[in-house]
C-alpha positions in Angstrom: 120.8 42.4 62.9 118.8 43.0 66.1 115.1 43.3 66.0 113.2 45.8 68.1 110.2 45.0 70.1 107.1 47.2 70.0 105.8 48.6 73.3 102.4 47.8 74.7 101.4 45.4 72.0 101.4 48.3 69.5 98.9 50.5 71.4 101.4 53.5 71.6 101.8 53.2 67.8 98.1 53.2 67.2 97.6 56.1 69.7 100.3 58.1 67.8 98.6 57.3 64.5 95.3 58.7 65.8 97.0 61.8 67.2 98.6 62.7 63.9 95.6 61.4 61.8 97.3 58.7 59.8 95.8 55.5 58.6 98.0 52.4 58.1 98.0 53.1 54.3 99.0 56.7 54.9 101.7 55.7 57.4 103.2 53.2 54.9 103.2 56.0 52.2 104.9 58.4 54.5 107.6 56.0 55.4 108.3 55.6 51.6 108.5 59.4 51.2 111.0 59.7 54.1 113.2 56.8 53.0 116.3 57.9 51.2 116.2 54.6 49.4 112.6 55.2 48.3 111.4 51.9 49.6 109.8 52.6 52.9 107.8 50.1 54.9 105.3 48.0 53.1 101.7 48.2 54.0 101.7 44.6 55.1 104.5 45.3 57.6 102.9 48.4 58.8 99.7 46.4 59.5 101.7 43.8 61.4 103.6 46.2 63.5 100.8 48.6 64.3 98.0 46.1 64.4 96.6 44.0 67.2 95.3 40.4 67.4 96.3 37.2 65.7 98.4 38.6 62.8 100.2 41.3 64.7 104.0 41.1 65.1 105.8 42.3 68.3 109.2 42.3 66.6 110.5 44.2 63.6 113.8 45.3 62.0 115.4 48.4 63.4 115.1 50.2 60.1 111.4 49.5 60.0 111.0 50.9 63.5 113.1 53.9 62.6 111.0 54.7 59.6 107.7 54.3 61.4 108.8 56.5 64.3 110.1 59.1 61.8 106.8 59.1 59.9 105.0 59.6 63.2 107.5 62.3 64.1 108.0 60.8 67.5 111.1 59.3 69.2 111.9 55.7 68.5 112.1 54.9 72.2 108.4 55.9 72.7 107.3 52.9 70.6 110.1 50.3 70.6 112.6 48.7 72.9 115.8 46.8 72.1 115.7 43.3 73.5 118.3 42.5 76.2 119.6 39.6 74.2 120.4 40.0 70.5 118.1 37.9 68.4 121.2 37.2 66.1 123.0 35.2 68.8 120.1 33.1 70.1 120.1 29.5 68.9 116.9 28.5 67.2 
């Protein structure tokens, strides 16, 4: 599975959250409401993906990115990019 990389260290995500008036808690809840599986994105993951600083994460699963973008009602491409090399095939 290929991870996606958030753009601009998450600033576009934070800007979108401000535009639509969602907190991290509300964004997590909205992803759950949109998820056909009923799981959504956990608050911890939302905090990592939308946050800044030491505990922020630049990469996330594609499904996580899709749910967050859908909850923000914005195109996935506005907030995430696909890395040029699949993270599945890179030796660790």
